[in-house]
N, C-alpha and C positions, 0 to 999 in steps of 0.2 A: 504493501499500499503506499510503503513513503517514495518507492522508485514511481508508482504511480502518480501520486500528486504531482514529483518533481515537474512532470508533462506538463502541469497546467500553468498558463502564460500568470495568471492570477496569484499563483500558491508559490512562497519560497519554504522551501525545506532545508536547516539545517545537517550537518555534518552528522550522521547515524550515530545511537549509544554515545552520548556528552555525558549522560548520568552524572549533570551537574547537583541534581535532587536527589532526596531520598539519604540524608546523611547517616542512616542507620544501616544503610547499605553496606557491606563488607568489600567496597572497592578497594584498590591497591594505590589507583594514582588517582586522585578527585580534583577536575580541575579548578583554578579559583573565577570570584566572578567577574574579573577583568578578561581571563580567560574565555571567561562562558560569550559573554559578552560579542568578542571578538568573531564569534561564528555569525553573528548579524549584522554584518554591517554593508554586506549587498544587498540591501532587500527595498530598493527604490523602486517604486512604482507597481508593490506586490499588495494585495487586500489582506491575504493571510500569509501572516508568519509562525514558524512551527518545527518542531523535531522529535524526533522516535529514540527512544529510550527505553529498552522492553522491563526492565529492573524495576522500573518505577513504580508498576502495579503490582511486586510484590513486596515494596517498602511500604512499611506502616507509617513514615512520616513525609513522604515525597509529596502525595496529597495537598496536606495544608502546607506544604514547603512551596510548590507550586501556586497555589492560590494567593501567597500572601506576596511572591513576584508579581503575578498577573493574575490579577480577582477574574479577567473577563475572559479567561483562559476557555476555549474549548477542548474537550477530551475524546480522543478515540481509543478505543479498548477496542483489541481480537483477541478473541478466547477459541482456543481449538481444545475437543476430548483429553483432560488431560490422561487419559490412559496409555493416547498415542505421542501425546507432544512430548512424556518424558523419554523414549528412545530416542526422538527427533532431538530435543536437547541436550542428551547425552553424547548426541553425535558431534553436534559443535561443540558441548566443550572438550571431546577429543581433540579437533581441529582448532580451537583455538588454543589450545594449550593449556585446558583448566582441567580437567584429568588426566590419570594415569592407568586406569580399570579401562581395557579395552571390551570386557563383556558389559551390557549392559544388565543384565540380570543380577550381574554380583555386584556392580556398582550400586544399585538402589537397594540393597541388601546392606550396605555399609551408611544408611541414613543414619540410625540409631547411635553409630560411633562417631561419624562426624559432626553431629549437634554435641556431642560432647566433646568436641575439639579433637579425635583420633583420629588415625588415618584418612588423615586432610592429605590431598595431593600439593604437591608444591604448583601455585597455579600461574598465571599471567595478569591477570585482570584481576583477582580476589584475596582476599586474605584468609579465607577462608570459604570453603563453596556450601553455600546454602543444599538445604537435604530437600532430593526431587522430590517426594510426595509431598512436602511443603508447598513447592511453587505451584502444583495443581491443583489446589485447596481455594478457588478463585470466589466464593463466595462474598465471602466477609472482605477481603480485597477488592472486588468492584465494587460492597458498599461502600466502600471510604469516600471513595470518588463523587459517587452518587448524594453519599451526605455533606460531604463539602462545596459540591459544583451545584447540587443540583439534579435532577433528572432531564432539562431541558437543555446540560449544557455537554451531556457526554452519551456520545454515541457508540453503541456496544455491536461489533461485526462478530459473528460464527464462522470462523476461521473455514469451516467444513464449506457454507454456503458460498463464502467468500470461492476458493477453490470452485466449486462448479460452475460458478456463473460470476469473474472476476467482474467484468463489463458494469452488471445491474448494482453490486457491490459497492462500485466506487462511486455509480451515479447517486448512490445513498448519501455517500457521505459527501461528495461534491455538494449538495443539497443542502446537507445539515452544515455544510461551513457558509453557502448561502454565497457562491460561486454559480457565475455560466456552465451549461452542462454541454457547448455545443462542440466542444473543443475535442479532439480526437485524441483519445489515447492510449497506448500500446500496452496491452493487458500479457504481458508474457512469462513468462514462469521466471520466478526469482531463486538461487539459494537452492538450487537441489542438491539433494545430499550427495556430503562426499567420502570416499571410503579412502583411508590411510594404509598406505604399503606396509610401510615401516614405522611401528609406531616409535620402537626407541630413537629412529634418526630424528623422526618429527619433533618430537620432545627435545632432543637435542638442540634441534634449531628455535625453539618456542621457548624453551627457558632452561639457557646453557649455563654450566655450572661458571664463577668467577674466572676463576683459572682459566677456561677454555675461551673465554673472553677475552683476555688479554694475548692468547696466543694468536687469534685474528685478528686482532686490532694491529700485530707486531708485523702478521706475514701478509695483509691486506690491509694496508692504512690507510687510505680513500674509503671513507663512511658510505657514501653511492654505491661504490663496487662493491661492501660488502652488504650493502642492502640489495642490490641483485642479482648476488648470487644465493644469498638466503631466498628470495622472491623465488628463482629459478630451480631450485633445489624442493620448498614446497609444492610449486607445482608439481614436478617429477615425480616426487611421493605421495600424490593427491589424486584420486580418480572418480567422476561421477558412476556411482551405483547404487544400486535398488537397499534400501535397510534391511538388513537382518533381521525375519519377525520372529519376534517372541515369542518363549512356549505359553500353550493353551492354561497352564496353571499359572503360570506371571500374568497374563492377560486377564483372568476371574480373580487373581488377587486384587489386584489394580481396580478391578469393575467395581468388586466390594468395596474396598477401599473407598474410592469415589462417588459412590452412590449416595450418600447422607448428603453432602456438598454439592454436589448436583442437585438433588429435592432442592436445598435451601438457596441455591443461584438460579433452581426455573423461579420459586417464589419471588425473587428480588428483580426478577426481568419480567416477571408476568408473562411468563412464555413458557411453553416448553420445549425439550429437548430432545429431540425422538433420536436424532443420528447419535446421541452418544450414547444411549442405553445399549 
């Protein structure tokens, strides 16, 4: 959706995943207020100015912090069936260097230990990795935004409906934002699933040890050259591939785990989610 909105001439979307808000999120590198503002300097003649940071939903503080910064904001939330969101998130964590357990079913079994601060992977983005199942408990997360901004200023998309008919979903967002809907937007697939060939090499590139960084800087002193080589190695070490299916037992366990929260979410949204059942 971020990519689609960028195509509209009346909309400016800043760099993705700035994560300026959400002071409770265990992020390693948080940008300052002045750094955040620099991402919105090229907004001339734009009616709508926005940014997309997915962890704002999970944060318990982001909604109030966004409201304090810009009380007139409109909020877009896209929700995916948590049973299938979690393996997708696990794949993304692997790709981003935030997870070192390749098998999804093994990784979610570490939730309780990781909540206690144990068996944490060495992450690129987080000081501690949020437990997977906590992320999919959407009811309270959505309610926070509805309570702070009001229903009229929050537009909620269901990912499965968006994936089936992205054009209609995008038109609904444009209507919510109050911009013309006659501009052509190419609704192509963005960020398909990636399979890492050699996890140890990927982790070495993403989270190298300090001594290795020093050696690489001596061998390749030019920063731009280092980045080009690392980018080339990352590309060669990953391929687009359909995600491995979870076992029926794990799927049933997750469906049972999220059932009550989905019912609670349906009451909050005032609609049923049969595609999640």
